[in-house]
Structures are given as structure tokens and as C-alpha cells.
N, C-alpha and C positions, 0 to 999 in steps of 0.2 A: 118634093119634100119641102116642108116649111122650116124656116130657121128656128133654132131653139132660143127662146127669150126667157130671161130670168126675171122673176117678180119677187116681192117680199115674202118672208117666211118660207123660203125654200120651194116656192111654187115655180115651176117651169112650164113652158108651152112647147110641145113637140108634136109635130104632125097634127096640129089643130086641137090637141087635148091638153087640158091643164092637169098637172100632177104636182103634188106636194111631197117632198122627201122628208121623212121624219125618222129620228133616232129615238129608240126607247132604251131606258137605262134601268135594268133590273139590278138594284144594289142590294148586297147582302153582307153580313158579318157573321161568320160562323154558321149557325142554323137559322138566323133571323133575317127577314127581308124588310126593307124600308118602303113603306107605303105613304103616299101623300094624299091628304084630303083636298080635293079640288072644289073650288067655289066659282071659278070663272066660266061662264057659259053653261055649266051643268054642275051637279053636285054628286060626289061619290069618291071612291078610293081608286088610286092609280099609282104607277111608278113614274119617275121623272121621264119626260119626253119633250121633244120639240123639233121644229124645222131645222133642217141642215141648210146653212147659209151658203150663198154662192162662193165657190172656191174653197169651201171648208171640207176637210177630210173627216172621216168617221170619228177617229180618236179626238180630234179637236172639237167636234160637235158634242161628243159625250162629255168632255171636260167642261165645255161652256154650259150645257144644259144642267149638268149635275151641280155646278157652282151656282148658276142663276136660281135654280129651284130649291136648293137645299143649303147652300153655303159650303158644301164639302169640297175642299180644294184638291184632294189626292184620291186616286183610285188605282186599282190593278185590273186591267182588262183580262177577263178569264176566257170568254168565248162569245161568238155570235150564237144566239139562240134560234132565231127564225126570222122570217120576213113574210109580209103579206100585203095585200092591197085591199082597200075598201073605198066606196064612193061616199064622200061627205055630202049628204043630201041637202044640207043648208047652203053650201057654197058651190055644189055641183063640181067639185074638184076631186079627182082620184088621189087617194093618199097611199103612198108607198112607205110602209113602216119596216124598219130594221131594228130588231131588239138585241141588246147585248147584255151579258152578265158581267157585273163588275164587283170586285171586293173593295169594301170601304171599312173604315173603323166606326163602330157605333159610339165611340167616345167623341166624335166630332159634334160640335154644337150645330144643330139644325137651325137655319135662319131663312126667313122669306124676304129679307131686305135687299137681295141682289136681283130682284125682278126688273124687267125693262121699265123705263120711265116714259110715259106718254103724256104730253101736255103738262109736264112738270110734276106729275104724280106717278107713284109706283103702281103698276098694274099687278095686283095680287092674284095669282092663279090658285094658290093653296093657302089654307089657314091652320092646318094641323098635320101631324105626322105620327106614325106608329112603327115601331120595330116589332114584327110579328113572326111567330113560328109558322111553318108552311100551312098547316091546317087553317089557322085564322086568316092568313094572307089570302089564300084561295077563296075563302068564304067572303072576305071583305071586298075584294077587287070587283069593280063595277061592270066592266065590259067583258063579254065572252072571249073576244080575241086576245085581250090582255091576260085573262085567266088561263087560256091555253098556253100562252107563252110562259107564264109563271110556272105552270106545271112542268113544262119542258125544262126550265131552269132548275127546278127542284130535282128532277130526274138526273140532269147533268151533274149535280152536286152529290148525288147518291143519297139524298134525303128522302124522308117519307112524308107524304101528304097527310098522313094520319097523326103526325106529331104537332 
């Protein structure tokens, strides 16, 4: 067995393989979901997500990612929605995603000013946001695995994808 080594952005090495642990935050208020327009590395719509840092628990990771990516300081954890793995072909790192459904207030001011600072500059991941009913959210979300997770969250809430 190889020792487990921790790298940046939640990447660990175990048994010779690199894995990045990620938390996805499916935020909703009532019947609407919060989607973010991504501009870093690719362009499209997603929910807040990011690497789980060394020694960080799930709830702490959710709180940090939600605040960094939206400025929302408070949430209510509703449930775990799902988890899956995929290979990031650019980095050759296996990504382990755990998605959680959280209730937030849509009255919160959404800001992108809490992003990480690299070389003295804020690294913007997102440039826009939308509160969407389920039908629009499912249509807008870019990646199939995120779309499947969103549909599961809609089902958990007893909402219809048709609205």
C-alpha cells in the first residue's frame, strides 16, 4: 500500500492514483434553483461546487464553497443527493463528486467577490447567476452528470421538471 498524500484542491494520492474530492451544492429557495454561469476553463451553467480541502468536513466544504462562489453566508442542509466519479481527461485525475441539496434565501445578494486570490488577483469562476424553475434549470445546466443530479434534487423536493 502507498501512503495517502494530500495535494491542493482536495487531490489525494492513494494506491498510486490521484483522486480529487469535490462537493456540489444544489441551492434552492422554494421552487427555484440557483445556477451559476461559469467562465473559468469552460463556459456554461452549473451549481456551486469545489474541492474539499484537507481536514475539511462536508458541511464546512459546502459552507466555504457556497460563500466563495455566491456570497451566501447561511444555508440549511436538506440531504445528500448523489455521488459519482469521472476522469478529468485534462488532468488525468479521478474526480469524486458528492452533491448536496441546500435551502438558501433568494433574497441574498449574489456576489462573485469572494473568489480565491492568485498572484494578487481574484480568479473569477463565474460571471452571472440565475434563479430558475426546474424546467429551465434542467435545460440550462451544461453537464449531463450535473443534470442527472439536479433531476434527483427536483424529485426529492416533490417538484415537477415540467414547471
